[in-house]
N, C-alpha and C positions, 0 to 999 in steps of 0.2 A: 262798743256793742252791748246790749243788755238782753239776755236770752231767757226765754221762759220755755218751760216744756209742756207740750198738750196732749194728754192721752185719752183718746176716745175708748169707751169701753160699752159692751153689751153683755150681761151675764158672765162676767169675767171673776167672779169672787175668787176663785182658786189661786189666780195669777197675778191680780192687779196690786196687791199689797207688795209684792217683792219687785215688781217693775217699778213702782211708784218709790219706793225706798231706795232702789238703786239708782234711779234718775235724779232723786232729790241731791245727790252729791254733785251734781254738775250745774243744776239751775232750779230756780222754784218750780214746781209742779201744779198743773191744773188738770184735773180729771174730770172729762165731760162724761157723766152716766147717762147714757142715751136711753132711758126709760127700763132699766135693768129690773128683771124680776127676781133677782136674788141680792145678795148683801154686797155687790161691789162697790157701791158708794161708802158704805160703812167701813170696809176692810181699806178703801184708799185713804179715809180720814185717820184711821188708826196709824198708816204710814206716814202721816204727816202732809198729805196732799190737800189742797183745796179742791172741793168738789162742787161742780156746777151740774145739776140735775135736770133733763128733759122729762116733763111729766108722762111722755109716752115716747116711743121709739120713732125717731125721725130719719135715721139714716146716719152713715158715715159721714157724707159730705156736709150735712147740717150739724153734725157734731163737731167737726173740724172748725166749720164757720164760728160756731158757738164759742169755741176755745180760743181760735184766733182773735176775735173780737175783744173776749175777755182778757187775754194777755195785752193787747194793745193799751187798754184802758189802765192796766197796771204798770204801763211805762215800758213794755217789752219793744225792742227793734227788731228782734229775730225770734222765731218760734220753731222748736224742735218738735217733730210729731212723730210718735212711736206708738204700736199697738200695745194694747193691755193683755194680750193672750200670751206673752212670754216669748213670743218667736224672735223679738228684737232685744238683744243684748243691751242693757242700759250703759255698759261701759264703752260702747262703741260711740256714744254721744261725744265724748272728747275729741275723737277723730273728726268727727263731723263739725264740731264747734271750731275746731282747728282750721278746717277748710273754708269755714263761713269767715272766720277772722281775715284769712289771706284774701277771699273774694266776697267782700260784704254785700254786693248787690246781685249775687247770683243764688240761684235755688242748690241746694246740696242734696243729693240723693244717696241713701245708704244701698248700695247695689249688693244684692245676691248673687249675682252672675259673675263669673271670673271672666279674665281674658280671653280663654279658650272655650267660652260659651256654655260651660258648666255651670249649676247652681249648687252651691253647698246646702244639702241637707232638704232642698225642694224636690217633692215628687216629680216623676217623669211628665204626668199629665199637666200639672201646674207650670213646669217650666215650659212645655210647649206653648202653653196659653200666654207665657212672659215673653217667648220668642215672636209669636205671630202678632200680639198687641204691640210690642215694640217695633216690629216690622213696618206696620201701618202708621204708628204715630210717628215714627223717624221720616217716613215718606211725606205725610201730611205736613211735617214741621220743619223739615230740614235738617233736624237734631241727629245726633249719632250716640245713642243711649243703649246700654245693653238691658237695663232692668228699669222699664218706664211704670210697672206696677209697685214698686216699692212704696210702702207708707212710711218708711223710715225717713225723714227729709228735715232740713232746714229751709224755712220761708222768710225772707226779708219782707217786713210787714209795709214797708215804703214802696216795694215792688207789687204787693197784692194789691194795695190800694190803687194802683193804675190799671189793674188788670179787671177785664169785665168776665166774670164767671157766674154762670147760672144753674149748673147741674148739681144734682145731688148724689147721694149712693157713693160707689166707687168710682163713678165717671167724674166727679169733681177733681181728683188727683191727677186724670188723664187731662181733662180740660185746662188744669192751671199749666201743665207743661207746653201744651199747643198755645195758650194765650202768651206764655212767657216768652216762646220762641218768636212768635209774631212781634212782640215789643223788642226783640233784639237782645233780651236778657241772658246771662250766662246761666247754663246748667252744668253741674259738675257732679261726677259720680266717685263715692268713696267706698271701697270695699268694706263689708261688715260680716259678723257671725251670724248664724241663725240656727235656731233650735228645731230640729226635724219634728220633735213632738208637738210643737206648738204650731207648726205649719199645717200639719195634719188636721187640726181643728179648726182651720182658718174660718172666719165668718165670710169669706169670700164664697159666693155661689156660682158656679161655672155657668149655669143655664140662665138664672135672673140677671145677675151682675154682667156676665160675659156678654149676654145679649144686649142689654143696655149700652155697654161700651162699644159694642160692635155696631150697633146703629148710630152712635156719635160719630165713630170713626169713618163709617159710610158716608155720613153728611160731609164730613171733613175731606174724603177722599174726593168726592165729586167737585168740591170746591176746588182742590189742589189739580184736578184734571182741567178745570176751566182754566186756571192759571197758565197750566203746561200748553193747554191748545191755543192761547192767546201768544205765548212765547213763540210757539211754532208758527203761527201764522205771521208774527212780525218778522221772523228770520226769513220767511218765504218772502213776505212784501218786500224786504229790502232788495231782493234780486232784481225787482223792477221798479225800484226807486229812483226818483229823478236823479238824484245825485249819482248813483251807480250807473243809470243809463248814460249819462254824460261821458262817464270814464270809460265804460264799455264802448260807446260809440266811437271815442278817440282812439281807442286801441284797434277796433275794427276798421277803421279807414287807415290807420297807418298801416296794418298787416295788409289791406286791399291795395294801398299804394305801392307796396312791395312786391305785390305779384299781380299787377294790374296790366300785363301784356294781353291777356284775353280776358274775356268776361267770365268764362268758366274758371279761370285760376282765382281772379278777384272774388267771386262768389264764394269759393271753396274756402279761400283765407279768411274772408270776413265771418262766415258761419262757423268755421272752427275756433276762431277766438270767441265768439258768442257763446257757443256751447261750452267751451273750456271754463270761462269765468263764471257763467252760471251755475255749473255742475260744481265748481271749486267751493262756491259760496255754500250751495247745498250740502255738499260733502263735508264742510267744516261742522255745519249743524248737525249732519248724522252721527258724526263720530265724536261730538261733543260730549262729555261727561254727563251733562244734564239729560240729554235726549236718551243716553244709554240707560240712566238711572230710571227714567219714566218707563223704558222697555222692560225693565227688571220688574218695576211694580205692576206692569200690565200682565206679565205672566204669572205673578202671585195671585193676582186678582181673579185671572182666567182658570186658575188651579184651585180656588177656593171650594167649588163643589166637590172636586175630589178628596180634598182635605176633610171636608165634612163628613163624606161617606166613608173614610178611613176611620174618622173620629167616632163615628156610630158604630162601626164594626169593633172597634176597641172597647167601647163601653158595653155592647152587648156581650162580646167573648172572652172579655178581661184578659187574663193570663193564658186561657186557652188558645188563643191566637197570636201569631207572630205580632210585633209592634210595627203597624204600617204608618203610624203618625210621624214619629221621630225622624225617620229619613226623609220624608216630604218636607218637614219643617226645616231641617237642616239643609236640604237642597234648596229651597225655593224662598225660604222666610229668613235666611240669615242677615243679620245687621251688615256684615261685611259686604254683602251683594250691594247694598245701597252705597255704603261709605267708600269703597274702593272706585265705585264708578262717580263719584262726586268730589273733586277736588276743590270746589268753590261753593260757598254757600249760596242758597237761593236768594236772588236778590231781594224779592218782595218779604222775605222773613229775616234773612240775615241773622240767624241765631249763633250761638256759641255752644258747643258741648265738649266737655273735657273730662278725660279720665285720671283721677288723682292716683299717684301710685299707693302701694300698701305702705302704711306706717311701720 
């Protein structure tokens, strides 16, 4: 395993040097200066990092692509990405690299969200956004991740070469997870420390970036519902399949023969067997974790206008009004609501998501 570290930056003059210097203790560092208007690139060079500069701002997704490609040309097999604003502690690189060595073909995510669903040093509004985005990403992909929005990751370059990704900005990191799940790749979370001060100045824009991620997930959700609709139709179709019809007819004739003294008795016995067998098959589908998981996703989607309204009230009123968003998010968009009801992976995706213990 040959790791490189890629740090995308935009106007991070105050923090990039300390981040790059700390990261250099673990692997060579490439800083991608995405058209900064300050001295971010110069500070990174002083800290010992190699700097790649975009002449103008192209967005985080393109900055990551430039860094990943450059690391690959320098012989990297794995790339660790972390933000240059200081929210990611470089000392956590060691834990992510250790997990990557144990699972060389998996994407490793540095998770800010603990097992109880709380996030260290992440503001309430951002935490709610992480939860909602994670809910729909997990629904679309079949993964079971708590922090799908963390940019602190390890990417196996051999895996990325197989994935088709086209999105830019912050959507890139969401697209990679869904594409990896579709390819059957493993995704592993490792707990990390986060600086509260840095999170407050995050480059993530809730409106612009949030809407872009929302549109992308809406498209993925529509595709997911198409898969679920076909699965439901298949289950219903099996009730009247020729193979099951033969078995059911044999059972009906056997029951009718046992109650054939009268036509009414024969008809009642035959009807009872037909209804029982058909309803049993449909009942198995109705109570199957996959169908129940789809019902959870449907309720969450129907509640989206209510959540949006609560978010608008929260944005306008601020601390003067009670928190209406968090209770809704905890009640309807908890990852556990999906994972508890899904004991088997979705056949079309068959992903693997693992929670690594704290070191």
